[in-house]
C-alpha positions as CSV (number, residue, x, y, z in Angstrom):
1,M,169.6,130.8,161.8
2,T,168.0,127.9,159.4
3,A,167.3,129.4,156.0
4,G,167.1,127.8,152.7
5,V,164.6,126.6,150.2
6,L,163.2,123.2,150.0
7,V,161.9,121.3,147.4
8,V,158.9,119.7,148.2
9,D,157.1,117.1,146.1
10,K,153.4,118.0,147.0
11,P,150.8,115.6,146.8
12,P,147.6,115.9,145.2
13,G,144.4,117.4,147.3
14,I,146.0,119.8,149.5
15,T,146.8,123.7,149.0
16,S,150.3,125.0,148.3
17,F,150.0,126.9,151.8
18,D,148.8,123.9,153.6
19,A,152.4,122.1,152.3
20,V,154.1,125.2,153.7
21,Q,152.0,124.9,157.1
22,A,153.3,121.4,157.3
23,V,157.1,122.1,156.4
24,G,156.9,124.8,158.7
25,R,155.5,122.4,161.8
26,I,158.2,119.8,160.8
27,L,160.9,121.7,160.4
28,K,159.5,123.9,163.4
29,E,160.2,126.8,161.3
30,R,157.6,129.9,161.7
31,K,158.7,131.4,159.0
32,C,158.1,129.7,155.6
33,G,156.7,130.5,152.0
34,H,156.2,129.0,149.1
35,A,157.1,130.5,145.5
36,G,154.6,129.7,143.0
37,T,151.2,128.2,143.9
38,L,150.2,124.7,142.2
39,D,146.8,123.9,142.4
40,P,145.4,121.7,145.2
41,M,144.9,118.7,142.3
42,A,148.1,119.1,141.0
43,T,151.5,117.6,142.1
44,G,155.3,118.0,142.1
45,V,157.8,120.7,142.6
46,L,156.6,123.2,145.3
47,P,160.0,125.3,146.1
48,V,159.5,126.5,150.0
49,C,161.9,129.0,151.4
50,V,162.6,128.7,154.8
51,G,163.7,131.4,157.3
52,A,165.5,134.3,155.1
53,A,165.1,132.5,151.8
54,T,161.7,133.9,152.1
55,K,163.1,137.2,151.0
56,I,163.8,135.8,147.6
57,A,160.6,134.0,146.9
58,G,159.3,136.6,144.4
59,Y,162.7,136.0,142.4
60,L,162.5,132.3,142.4
61,T,158.3,132.5,140.9
62,E,160.0,134.3,137.9
63,E,162.2,131.0,137.2
64,E,161.0,129.0,134.2
65,K,158.6,125.7,134.6
66,E,157.8,122.4,133.2
67,Y,154.8,120.2,133.3
68,E,153.2,116.7,132.4
69,A,149.9,117.0,132.0
70,G,147.3,114.9,131.3
71,F,143.5,116.1,129.5
72,T,140.1,114.4,128.9
73,F,138.2,114.4,125.8
74,G,134.3,115.2,126.1
75,V,134.0,117.1,128.7
76,A,134.9,121.1,129.6
77,T,134.6,122.3,133.2
78,D,134.2,125.8,135.2
79,T,137.8,125.2,136.6
80,G,139.3,124.0,133.7
81,D,140.4,120.4,135.5
82,A,138.5,117.6,137.1
83,T,137.8,119.4,140.0
84,G,134.8,121.7,138.6
85,K,131.5,121.2,137.3
86,P,130.6,120.1,133.6
87,V,129.5,123.1,131.3
88,E,130.1,120.9,128.4
89,E,129.9,117.1,127.7
90,R,130.2,115.4,124.3
91,P,130.7,111.8,125.1
92,G,133.1,109.8,122.7
93,A,134.5,113.2,121.4
94,T,138.1,112.8,120.2
95,A,140.8,113.8,118.0
96,T,143.6,112.5,116.3
97,E,147.2,112.2,116.8
98,G,147.9,114.4,114.4
99,A,145.8,117.4,115.3
100,V,146.5,117.3,118.9
101,A,150.4,117.5,118.0
102,E,149.8,120.4,115.6
103,A,147.9,122.0,117.8
104,L,150.3,121.8,120.9
105,A,153.3,123.1,118.0
106,A,151.1,126.1,117.5
107,L,151.5,127.1,120.9
108,V,155.4,127.8,120.7
109,G,155.6,131.1,121.3
110,T,155.1,134.4,123.0
111,F,151.6,135.2,123.2
112,E,148.6,136.9,125.1
113,Q,147.0,134.5,127.5
114,V,143.7,135.1,129.2
115,P,144.0,133.2,132.9
116,P,141.1,130.7,134.1
117,A,138.7,132.3,136.3
118,Y,139.3,130.1,139.0
119,S,142.3,131.6,139.5
120,A,144.7,133.4,142.0
121,V,144.4,136.8,140.0
122,K,143.2,139.6,141.8
123,V,140.5,141.6,140.6
124,G,139.7,144.7,142.6
125,G,141.6,143.1,145.4
126,V,139.6,139.7,145.6
127,R,140.8,136.6,144.2
128,S,139.3,135.6,141.0
129,Y,138.5,132.3,142.4
130,T,136.5,133.8,145.2
131,L,134.3,136.2,142.6
132,A,133.6,133.0,140.5
133,R,132.4,130.7,143.2
134,K,129.6,133.6,143.6
135,G,128.5,133.2,140.0
136,M,130.1,136.7,139.4
137,E,131.6,137.4,136.4
138,V,135.0,137.7,136.3
139,P,136.8,140.2,133.4
140,L,140.2,138.9,133.4
141,A,143.1,140.9,131.4
142,A,145.2,138.6,129.4
143,R,148.6,138.5,130.5
144,R,152.1,137.8,128.4
145,V,153.4,134.6,128.8
146,T,155.7,132.5,126.6
147,V,155.9,128.2,125.7
148,R,159.2,126.8,125.1
149,E,157.9,124.0,124.2
150,A,154.6,121.7,123.8
151,R,155.0,118.2,123.1
152,L,152.4,114.9,123.1
153,L,153.8,112.9,125.2
154,S,151.2,109.9,124.5
155,I,147.4,109.6,123.3
156,G,144.4,107.6,123.5
157,P,140.8,107.6,122.4
158,D,139.8,109.3,125.5
159,R,142.6,111.2,126.9
160,F,146.0,112.7,126.2
161,R,149.5,113.3,127.8
162,V,151.7,116.4,127.0
163,F,155.3,118.1,127.8
164,L,155.2,122.1,128.9
165,S,158.1,124.3,129.1
166,V,156.3,127.6,130.1
167,S,157.4,131.4,131.6
168,K,156.0,132.5,134.6
169,G,152.5,133.3,135.0
170,F,151.3,130.1,132.5
171,Y,148.0,128.5,133.2
172,V,147.7,124.7,132.0
173,R,144.3,125.2,133.4
174,S,143.7,127.9,130.4
175,L,144.7,125.2,127.7
176,P,141.2,122.9,128.0
177,R,139.9,126.5,126.7
178,D,142.3,127.4,124.2
179,L,143.6,123.9,122.8
180,G,139.9,122.9,123.2
181,A,139.1,125.4,120.9
182,R,141.5,124.9,118.3
183,L,140.7,121.1,117.8
184,G,137.4,121.6,118.3
185,V,136.8,119.2,121.2
186,P,135.6,119.8,125.1
187,L,138.7,118.9,127.0
188,T,139.6,119.0,131.1
189,V,143.1,118.9,132.9
190,S,142.7,115.4,134.2
191,E,146.2,115.4,136.0
192,L,148.8,117.8,136.3
193,R,152.4,117.3,137.6
194,R,155.2,119.9,137.7
195,T,158.3,118.5,137.2
196,R,160.8,121.8,137.4
197,V,160.8,125.3,138.7
198,G,164.1,126.9,137.4
199,P,166.8,124.8,139.1
200,F,164.6,122.9,141.5
201,R,163.7,119.2,139.7
202,A,161.5,116.9,140.7
203,S,164.6,114.6,141.5
204,L,165.4,116.9,144.2
205,A,162.0,116.9,145.7
206,V,161.3,115.1,149.1
207,T,157.6,114.1,149.8
208,L,155.8,115.4,153.1
209,D,155.9,111.6,154.6
210,A,160.1,111.5,154.0
211,L,160.5,114.3,155.2
212,R,158.8,113.8,158.6
213,E,161.2,110.8,158.6
214,R,164.2,112.9,158.6
215,A,163.2,115.2,160.9
216,L,163.0,112.3,163.5
217,G,166.3,111.3,162.6
218,G,167.3,115.1,163.3
219,D,168.7,115.3,159.9
220,A,165.6,117.3,157.7
221,H,167.7,120.5,157.6
222,S,170.1,119.0,155.4
223,L,167.8,119.3,152.5
224,L,167.8,122.9,152.5
225,I,169.6,124.5,149.2
226,P,171.5,127.2,150.7
227,I,170.2,130.6,149.2
228,V,173.2,131.7,146.9
229,D,172.6,127.9,145.2
230,A,169.4,129.1,144.8
231,L,169.8,132.0,143.4
232,G,172.5,130.3,140.9
233,R,171.4,131.9,137.7
234,F,172.5,135.4,139.3
235,P,176.2,136.5,138.8
236,R,177.8,136.5,142.6
237,W,180.0,139.2,143.8
238,E,182.1,139.1,146.7
239,V,181.8,142.1,149.0
240,P,184.9,143.0,150.5
241,A,185.7,142.5,154.3
242,Q,185.7,146.3,154.8
243,A,182.2,146.6,152.9
244,I,180.1,144.3,154.2
245,S,178.6,146.0,157.0
246,Q,177.7,148.9,154.7
247,V,175.9,146.6,152.5
248,R,174.0,145.1,155.9
249,N,173.1,149.0,156.5
250,G,171.7,148.9,152.8
251,R,174.7,151.6,151.6
252,L,176.4,150.4,148.2
253,S,179.3,152.4,147.3
254,G,182.8,151.6,146.9
255,P,185.7,151.3,144.3
256,W,184.7,147.5,144.3
257,L,182.1,148.4,142.2
258,V,183.3,149.9,139.5
259,D,185.1,147.0,138.1
260,R,181.5,144.8,137.5
261,A,180.2,143.6,133.9
262,A,177.9,146.2,132.4
263,A,174.4,145.0,133.1
264,S,171.2,146.6,131.7
265,P,168.4,147.7,134.2
266,G,166.6,145.0,135.3
267,D,169.3,142.6,135.4
268,F,170.3,141.5,139.3
269,A,173.4,140.2,140.9
270,L,174.1,138.5,144.2
271,L,176.5,140.4,146.9
272,V,177.8,137.4,149.1
273,T,180.6,137.1,151.6
274,S,184.1,135.3,151.4
275,L,182.1,132.6,153.4
276,R,179.5,132.5,150.9
277,E,176.9,134.1,153.1
278,P,174.2,136.1,151.1
279,L,174.1,139.4,151.6
280,A,171.8,141.4,149.3
281,I,170.5,141.2,145.8
282,V,171.8,144.6,143.6
283,G,170.2,145.8,140.7
284,R,170.8,148.6,137.9
285,D,168.3,151.5,138.3
286,P,167.7,153.7,135.1
287,T,170.8,155.7,135.3
288,G,172.9,152.8,135.1
289,L,173.8,153.0,139.2
290,W,174.0,149.7,141.2
291,K,171.4,149.6,143.8
292,I,170.3,147.6,146.5
293,V,167.0,146.0,145.5
294,R,166.4,143.2,148.3
295,G,168.5,142.8,151.5
296,I,168.8,139.3,152.8
């Protein structure tokens, strides 16, 4: 069965779900899912898990991400980006290069960030954007996020561009609110491109048009990154032949586990066969015992 991760270069104007459906149609695969949503206006790296790789999607969303984003001075919208309705307009408002660079430098670190109202965060089981579109107040709790790097790329009188390296859960569309407050200028995200999700960089990404071309030539599936490589940050442990069926049945025991490196609760490892076939993801429980947390 086909399984792996396809790094898609999502075009603007479609949802991440649309992109996943397109991949499924092109590859003729029913089982596909993405690892980390991109807004419709955003472009760039969208990892799409195909076949059994859908079982690891949740682990890929934990990866760090990198973005290049453009901001326009003088207007703020209800969505935080150019697709929204203006809620504040101050034509000609701007900020100096030094002020913007200083505001970006102040972002670096770990802090609590409130997601934008127009987000996929659930409130009482309903997506926040659904409530926001109905004009309802959306009380969203702050989430702990980390900015590892925030750097100014270019600036002009009416706009600037930045590079961001951030943790999971970070919303670039919250920056117009937060940076705007620091600079005293209304801001809007005018362009957004994701350039990396964990090990998946834009240089690995394929457009949907290029994928269709490869499919016509019968070579599209060769673009899939194997599960063992997609989870390259996990320690990889080979399971002895005599224990493989046991692992596949959800049981984990035997002397082969004894000498494994110590790990803290929350650490994971990938179990594989001698042929690099993925079997399961394991982790230590609070008592220190290794447990299968996800069969593959």
